[in-house]
N, C-alpha and C positions, 0 to 999 in steps of 0.2 A: 695334874700337870697343867702348867700355864698354856693358854691357847696358842700363843705365838710359838712356843717350843713344840707343842703338839704338831703344828703345821710344818715346822722345819724338820722335825724328825720323821715325818711322814713323806718328806721329799717334795713338798709343795713349792717351797722357796727357801731362801736363806732366812735366818732369824730376823734380820732387819726388814727384809722384804715381806716376811709374814706379818710383822707388826704393822707395816703400811697397809697390807690387805685388810687387816682387821679394822684399823682406824678408818679406812675408806668405806666401811659398811658392806664389804663383799663376803663376809663370813657369817654363817648362821650356826647355832647350836640348838638342836632339837626344834628347828624351825624359827627360832628367834634370832634376829640380827644382833650381833655382839660387836661393840666398838672398842672394848678394853682388851688389849693384848695380854694383860696379866690375869684375865678371868680364868678360873679353874675349869678344867675339862676332865670328866671321868671316863672310865673305859667303856661305859655303856651309852655315852652321849653320841648323838648323830651330828657330825660336823660336815658342813658343806661350804664350798667356795664357789661363788657365782652359780649356786644351785646344784653344783656337782658334788656328790658325796666324796669325802676323803676317807680312804681306808688307812688304818694305822696298823695293819698286819705287817708281815714280813716283806720288806722291799730289798731286792738285790742291789747292794751298793756297787756302783760302778764309778771308776775314776779314770780319766784319760789325761795323758800328758801331751801337750801340743807345743811345737816350736813355732811361736807366733812370728809371722813376718811383720815388717813395718807396714803401716797403712791399714791395719786391721784393728777394729775396736774390741776392747775386752769387755763386751756386754753380751747379753743374750739376744738382743735385737736392737735395731736402729731405725728411728722414724724416717730417716733420710735414705734408707735402703743401702747404706754402706756395708761392706763385709764385716762380719763379727766372728769372734773365735768359735762361737757355737755353730755357725753355718759351715765351718770348716771340717766338722766332725760328723760323719754319717751316724745317725742315732735312731733308736726307737724309744729311748728314755727322754724324759724332760731334763735337760742339762742346764746348768748355769756355771759361770766361771768362778773360780776360787780367787777372789781378789782381782786386782786390775794391773795392767801394764799400760803406760802411755801409748798413744797411737804410733809414735815413732820408736818405741822401745821394742826390741825383739827378745826372743828366748822363751824360757819355760813358763807355761801357764797351765794350771790344772782345771779340769772341768769335771763336775760330779752331779749326781742326782740326789745326793744326801746332804740336806741343809745343815744338819748339826755338825758334820765333819767340816764343811766349808766354813762355818762360823768359827770353829775352834782353830782352824788353820790360819785364819786371817785376823782374828781379834788380838789386839796388842797384849792383852792380859795373859795369853798363852805363850807368848815369846817364841813363836816358831821362826827360825832363822831363814832368811833369803839371801842368796849370794849373787852379786852382779859383777860383770866385767865392764869397765868404763874406759873408753878411749877419750882422752881429754886434750884440751888446748894448752898452750904455753908449757910444753915439756922443757926439761925433764921434771918429773914429780920428785921433789926432794924430801929428805927425811923429816923436815919440819912440818911439811904438809901432811905426811903420813901420821906423825905423832898427834897432830891436831885432830885428824879424823878418828884416830883410835881413842882419844880422850873424850871426844864429844865436842861439837861445834855449836855456836849460838845461831839459831835461825829465828825468823820473825814469829814463829809460834813456840819458841822456847828452845832450850838446849837439847841436843840429841844425846841418846845413850851412847856409851862407848861402843865402838865398832871394831871388828877384826878387819885389818887392811893389809894387803901385800902388794908390792910393786911387781908387775909382770914384765914391763919394759919401760923405756923412758916416758912413753905417753899413755901407758895402760896400767890400771890398777884393778884388783879384785877387792870388793868390799862386802862384808857380811853384816846385816842389820836384822833387827827383829821388830822394829816399831811399825813400819809400813805407813808413814805419813805421806801425804800427797807430794809426788815428785821429790821425795826425800833425798835420794842419792844425788840427783842433779843439783839440788840446793846445797847439799853438803859440799860437793865439789866446787860449786860457785864460791862458797864461803872461804875456801882455802886457795882461791885464785886459779882454779883449773876447770873452766866450764866444760861440760860434757859434749863431745861431738857424736859419739855413738854409745848406746847402752844396751847390754844384753843380760838377761837373767840366766844364770847357769846352774842354779840349784835352788830347790824349795825344800827346806828341812833336810831330810836324809836323801832326797831324790835328786839325782844329777841329770842335767840335760843330755850329757854324753854326746853321741854321734847322731842323734835324731835329726834328720835333715830339716832345713827351714821349710815351714809350711806343712810338715807331716805330723802325724799323731800316732799314738799307740795306747792301747788299754793297759793299765797297770795290773800286774799279777797280785795274787793274794798277799804274798809276803811284803811287797812294796806298799800296799794299802795299809797293812798292819803297822809297818814302820812309820807311815805318816800319822796313823792314829796314835801310836806311842809318842811321837814327837808332840802332838797336840794335847796329850794327856800328862806330860811330864810334870807339870806344876800341880796336878791333882794327887800325885803320889806322895 
């Protein structure tokens, strides 16, 4: 198994963060510092991060759903001491967020201790859908704008994939995407002449935000976690 994947599946960090740990020279295998994330690791190798041994035995997977308020960062920590999603969930596990929401975007964000699940839920290649509710400027949102969003719009980093879009009211739409580019929904709405005033994520794959109050969290049940794993594995089948 490649070293970065080994660290991610052991719950040390996400795949990308694990690669950064290795490149930074913080990981040793059998006492030797390794800087190539693609190095192979065997079942009998002793892996350590910052001198602390990494166990690759059974880890209880935990996933939390949080209704993120505005003003909270979607990171594990912040050098400036601002509130983050991880600080909002009492925990004994090492958690990190699954993807990100902008600081002013509210709604459903997941936190987990399982790096491989986080990677699969967020990497574009697995096409896990996320649904957002956007309140926009310059209402009403007419059919031409909806058609443009559904077909894909041209952004500065290339055209978007087709999206599922429905009008909720004159100034509110729901849009489902699977790409996850930076500020994608806001940029898509800008492109069709309706800048976003407020944005909330209401679903992540099969998981709905539902009536979870703003700022509150809950631990997902086994069936919900399995549904997320199935969504992240759909393209492997």
